[in-house]
N, C-alpha and C positions, 0 to 999 in steps of 0.2 A: 293266372290258372282257368279263371272263368276266359279268359278273352282265346283263352287254347279249344274248351267247348266248343264255341259260336262258332269260331271258326271250323270245327270237324262237321256238327251241324249244318253249316253253309255248304260246307262243298261235299259233304253226305248228300246223293239223289234220292227221288224223290221216291224210287223204287225201292230201295235197299227199306226206308224207313216203311215205304209197305209192308214191306220182304216182314221185318222185325217185329210188324204190327201184327199180321197174321201169324208168326211164327212166337208169339206170348201170350194169340189167343192158346193155341192148340200147348203148349208150355205147361201155362194155367189150369187147361181143363185136366193133365194128369197129374198132377197137385192136386186137384180138389178130388181129382178118382181116389187116386194113393190113399190117399188123409179121409178116404167117408171112413172106416173103422174108428176112427180116433175122435173127428172133429165132424156133428152132424151141415149137409146145405142139402139143401132143398130148391130145386126146383121147379116152373110151374107145375110145383103140390105134388114133388116128388122126392123121395128119399134120392143119394145119388148112395151107387153101391155097389161093391166089387165086383158087378159084374158089365157084359158085352153092355146089357143096355144101358147102365147105371151109368157108360164112359160114354154114351151120345147127349145124353142128358148133362152130363159131366163139361160135354162139346158146345152144347147148346149155350151152357148156366153160364160159363166162360166168353159167351160170344154176345150176349145178354149187358158183360158187365163191363165186356170191351168198347162195344159201341154204346155205352151210358144209357139203354136206348132202355131196358125191362128190368132196372132194383128192382126195380117193385113187385117182379116175379119170383123175386131169389130173397131165402129167407136163414139165414148162418145163425152160428156159434160158438164160441171159444175159437180156434187154434183157424177155422175156417171166415170167420170176421177180418183178421190179421190178413192173410193173402187175398181178401178179395178187394180190401181197401188199395192195398198193393196197387194189385192188379187196375185200380179203379185209376190212382193218380196215373202209375203207368202210363197207360191207354188215355189217360188226360190230355198229358205232356206231349205223344204222340200225334197224336191228334191234330192237335195247337200249330204243331213240326209243321204235321202233310199241307195243314188247312194253310197259311202261310205259303208254305213251298207256291201252293196253289198257284194262291194270289200271284207271287212274284212271278210266277211262270207266263201265267194267261190274263191278268185282270192290271196289273202295273204296269205291264207292255203297253199295253191298252189304251190305257187311259194318259200316259207319258206321252205315246205317238199324239193322241190326241190334243192334249195341251200344249205340247212343243208346234203341235201345225196352226192353233189357233195362234199362238205366240206369234208361228209366221207368217202366218195370215196378217196382224195386225202390224209387223214390221215392213211388212213389202209396202201398206198402204204408205207409212211413213215413208218410204224413200223414195215412193211415185209424189209424195206430197212435198218434200224438197222441193225431189225436181221439179216443180210449177211454180215455186217457192224460189227455186234459184235466176229461175230463166223471168223469172215478171221483177227480182231485184239486180239482174243486171241491165234486161229492158230499161228498165225506171231510170235507173242511174246513168246510162247512157242520152236518153232523150231528157233529163231536169243537167245535161253536161255536170253531172260530176262523177263522168267521165268520158275518157276520148277514141278509148281505143276498147275491144273488145279484142282480145286474141285467140288464135285458132286452139291454139292447146285445152283455155279455158272452155272452148266447146265442147270439144273432147274427153277431156271430165265430167263436162254435165253426160254427155246421150252415156258413157261409159256405163254410170249408175244405172241409167234407163235401162239399160241392157241387160246387166245383173237382174236387176227385179224381176224387167220380162221373163229372161232364163228358168228363174224360182218360179213365175210364175206357172212356165208351159209346161214342170215337172209336176208343179203339183194338181193341175189339171188330167194330167199324165195318165190314160187308164193302169200305165206299169205302176203310178202309184196306190198302196194295197189298202194305204189311206185315205180317196178321195171320195168314200161315200157318206167318209166324216164330216166332211164340209158340210156348211148348211148352208141353207137356200141363201141368206142375206149374204152371209159371207163371197157365195160366188156373185153376185148382184154386184159387192160392193169394190170389187178386187175386177168385175169385169167396167165397173162407170169410172173405176182410177186408172183402169188400162186407156176407157175410151178422150178422159180428159189430160192425158198423158201426150195420148198424139193428137188430141186438136192443138196441145201447148206446143207441143216439138210443130209444129208443120206450120203455125203460127208465127214462131221463132225465125221460122228457117223463113218466112216472108220477111219477113218483121229483117234481116241480115241481108238479106238480098235488096230492100228499101232504099239500104243505109247502105249500100257499097261494100257491106263486111265481109273481104274473106271467110266463106268456113268449108269449102271444099277442100278435099285434099284426099292422099288415096287411105291413107289413116280412118280419118274420118265416115265417107263413105263406104268404110270395112265395114266399122260399127254400123252405121246407120242402117244396111241392109239385112245384116243380121237381128237388131235394131224391127226390122218390123216381115225377114221372114218370121223370127219367134211371134210375132204379133197374127200374122195366120196359119202358126198352128197352136196358138193361144183360141183362136175361133173353130180349128178342126176337134181339136179334143174338147172344146164345149159344145158341136154339133153333136159328138158320141155320146158323147155324156146325158145321165137322165135330168137334166139343169135344161128345160125348155121352156121356166115359164115367159111371156109375152114381153119383160120388160127385160131380162137376159138376150132374149134373140134382135131386139130393136139394139140391144147394147153390141151387139156381132155383127150389126149389120155397118154399127156407126166406126165400131173400128177398123173393120173395112170400107169403110168410106174416109177417114182420116187416112190407114193406109194407102190407098192408092193417091189422097192427095203430096203426102210423102214420098213417094217411090214417085213421084211425077217432076219434085225438084230434084232429083240423084242426077 
């Protein structure tokens, strides 16, 4: 039964609860007005009576109770006391539901988006770090004769991961990302420096392959390599069109372009 009630509350819109709250306010004001001959209710020093002025004071008193702001301005006795507490309890429940719906609609999504973006930044830095570590491991094993061959499909597998990371960064830095403004300066800097280090590592890796006469070029690797470089160029454009123009980021942008050019020359 309680699950059915919570499901109903979840599915009912904010507007419907707000209208219900306003409606209850006017409904209780009529009750206070109608029972005024039987039970005393004083609002702001004025007795509620069966008059037009009394109805206005009754609406005002109901508003004070519904908003839980002016209980100190109301004096009640007898039957009106019970009704006042019933309205107060109902209003507290509705106000809590309205507050929860505001949090769910505006606060929670914003917090979730920011948290998700922070998590994404950490994942991207880890991905680029893994890319560089894989290259270091591969070149070290080849240099120390622990392996005698570096297959082209291994090279393709490594650069695929870098392309995916660059693509996600490009989307994150894009003006189309409505949460871009929530990126911290340090996150911009960490990502750009990781991009810079990854492109430098890629350039040195290609030089290592060429030096050791290891074939790395085919249609597939060149295809993904060009995508990586095009995405790197787009990242620098997004950075230049952002508000992040600190000296360190400007240096990183320049270095990214230099390393991109070095790799292009090897294609």
